[in-house]
C-alpha positions in Angstrom: 18.3 -40.8 6.5 14.6 -40.9 7.2 12.0 -43.1 9.1 9.3 -44.2 6.7 6.1 -46.0 8.0 4.7 -48.6 5.1 1.2 -49.8 5.6 0.8 -53.3 3.9 4.4 -54.0 4.1 4.0 -57.5 3.2 1.9 -57.0 -0.1 3.1 -56.9 -3.6 3.5 -53.2 -3.7 4.3 -52.9 -0.1 7.0 -55.5 -0.2 8.9 -53.6 -3.0 8.3 -50.3 -1.4 10.2 -51.8 1.8 13.0 -53.1 -0.2 13.4 -49.9 -2.1 13.4 -48.0 1.0 15.9 -50.1 2.8 18.2 -50.0 -0.4 18.2 -46.2 -0.2 19.3 -46.4 3.6 16.2 -45.3 5.4 14.7 -47.1 8.1 11.1 -48.6 8.1 8.4 -49.2 10.3 6.4 -52.1 8.5 2.8 -52.4 9.2 0.9 -55.5 8.6 -1.8 -57.7 9.9 0.8 -60.6 9.7 4.3 -59.2 9.3 6.0 -62.4 10.6 8.3 -62.7 7.4 9.9 -59.2 8.3 11.2 -60.3 11.7 14.7 -59.8 12.4 15.6 -57.7 9.3 18.0 -54.8 9.9 16.4 -51.5 9.6 13.1 -52.7 10.1 10.7 -52.1 13.0 7.8 -54.6 12.9 4.4 -53.3 13.8 1.6 -56.1 13.7 -1.8 -54.5 13.6 -5.0 -54.1 11.5 -4.9 -50.6 9.8 -8.4 -50.2 10.7 -7.5 -49.9 14.4 -6.8 -46.1 14.3 -5.4 -45.7 17.7 -2.7 -48.4 17.1 -2.1 -47.0 13.4 -1.6 -43.7 14.9 1.0 -44.9 17.5 2.8 -47.1 15.1 3.4 -44.2 12.7 4.1 -41.4 15.4 7.7 -40.2 15.0 8.1 -41.1 11.2 9.0 -38.5 8.7 6.5 -40.2 6.3 3.8 -42.7 5.5 3.7 -44.9 2.7 0.2 -46.7 2.3 -0.1 -49.9 0.1 -3.4 -50.7 1.7 -6.0 -52.2 -0.4 -8.9 -49.5 -1.0 -11.7 -51.8 -0.8 -10.7 -52.7 2.5 -10.4 -49.6 4.6 -11.9 -46.1 4.2 -9.9 -43.3 3.3 -10.2 -41.4 6.7 -9.0 -44.4 8.5 -5.7 -43.8 7.2 -5.7 -40.1 6.7 -6.6 -39.0 10.3 -4.5 -41.2 12.2 -1.6 -39.9 10.3 -2.6 -36.3 10.9 -3.0 -36.9 14.5 0.2 -38.3 14.8 2.1 -35.4 13.4 3.3 -36.9 10.2 3.6 -34.4 7.4 3.6 -36.4 4.4 1.4 -39.3 3.2 2.3 -41.2 -0.3 -0.4 -43.4 -1.5 0.0 -46.3 -3.9 -2.9 -45.4 -5.9 -4.9 -47.2 -8.9 -5.3 -46.8 -12.6 -9.0 -46.6 -12.6 -9.0 -42.8 -12.0 -6.8 -42.1 -14.8 -7.9 -40.6 -18.2 -7.9 -42.3 -21.5 -7.2 -40.2 -24.6 -11.0 -39.8 -25.2 -11.0 -37.9 -21.8 -13.0 -40.7 -20.1 -11.9 -42.3 -17.0 -10.3 -46.0 -17.3 -12.8 -47.2 -14.9 -15.7 -46.1 -17.1 -14.5 -47.8 -20.1 -16.8 -50.6 -21.4 -14.2 -53.3 -21.1 -13.1 -52.5 -17.7 -12.9 -55.9 -15.8 -15.9 -56.1 -13.5 -13.6 -58.2 -11.1 -11.7 -54.9 -10.3 -14.4 -52.4 -10.1 -14.8 -52.6 -6.4 -11.3 -51.9 -5.6 -10.9 -49.3 -8.6 -14.2 -47.4 -7.2 -12.7 -47.2 -3.7 -9.4 -45.9 -5.1 -11.2 -43.2 -6.9 -12.9 -42.0 -3.6 -9.7 -42.3 -1.9 -8.3 -39.8 -4.4 -11.3 -37.4 -4.0 -11.0 -37.6 -0.4 -7.3 -36.4 -0.6 -8.2 -33.7 -3.0 -10.7 -32.2 -0.4 -7.9 -32.7 2.5 -6.9 -29.1 3.7 -3.5 -29.6 5.3 -1.9 -33.0 4.8 0.9 -33.1 2.3 -0.3 -36.1 0.2 0.9 -37.8 -3.0 -1.1 -40.3 -5.0 1.1 -42.5 -7.4 -1.2 -44.3 -9.8 0.4 -47.4 -11.6 -0.2 -48.0 -15.2 -3.0 -50.5 -16.3 -1.0 -53.5 -15.7 0.7 -53.5 -12.2 3.0 -56.7 -12.3 5.9 -58.8 -11.0 9.0 -58.3 -12.9 12.6 -56.9 -12.7 13.8 -53.8 -11.5 15.1 -52.1 -14.4 15.5 -48.5 -13.0 13.7 -46.8 -15.8 10.3 -45.4 -16.0 8.2 -42.7 -17.6 6.1 -40.3 -15.7 2.8 -38.7 -16.4 0.0 -36.8 -14.7 -3.5 -37.8 -14.9 -3.7 -39.5 -18.6 -2.9 -43.2 -18.7 0.6 -43.8 -20.1 0.4 -46.1 -23.1 3.9 -47.3 -24.8 4.5 -47.3 -28.6 3.6 -51.4 -28.3 0.3 -50.3 -27.0 0.9 -51.8 -23.6 0.4 -49.9 -20.3 2.3 -51.4 -17.7 4.8 -50.9 -14.7 6.5 -53.7 -12.5 6.1 -53.4 -8.6 10.0 -52.9 -8.4 10.2 -50.0 -10.7 7.1 -48.4 -9.3 8.7 -48.5 -6.0 11.8 -46.4 -7.6 9.3 -43.8 -8.6 7.7 -43.6 -5.2 10.9 -43.5 -3.5 12.2 -40.6 -6.0 9.0 -38.7 -4.9 9.6 -39.1 -1.3 13.3 -38.0 -1.6 12.8 -35.2 -4.0 9.1 -34.2 -3.7 7.5 -32.9 -7.2 3.9 -33.7 -6.7 3.0 -32.4 -3.4 -0.7 -32.6 -2.9 -1.3 -34.2 -6.4 -1.5 -37.4 -8.2 0.9 -38.5 -10.9 1.4 -41.7 -12.7 4.1 -44.2 -13.6 4.8 -46.8 -16.7 7.1 -47.3 -19.4 
């Protein structure tokens, strides 16, 4: 059993990461600005804080075996998560990534395609910056898991396909993954690392 900190534990991705982590018998340090809904859950230590508070974040993750970050990229700078994790002595950081930095069959990035929704550009651009920052990181054992183009609510099927840097597109032309199946892929990576200091992607 490991002790896993989850930043953004009440969000759509973070809440599914929490459920999957508990399902596998690990304990969780749940970090969120308003984690009231998580109070009293077995195996969960609640930390109410803003991840931008570097001192509080460092204290919250100290003693953990790994940190899973599901923070929105547009709300926090990469160093605000990376540096407190390093100072706390946590060796592994696994990040809920974005699809914008993935490559299309043409070789262009998803974010650079003409039909990329303007509403998602700020978050996607910040996700690209986060990944680029990780790639320059000299010591931390990081992993950045990009979902498919559509990252949605849905059932936990237990099935998924892995890719590396190219957007996964199914035979039906769709590119998607549920939060629940994404969480399975992330926890599989946590328990059996195969993408150390690398980005990969998951879809159907």
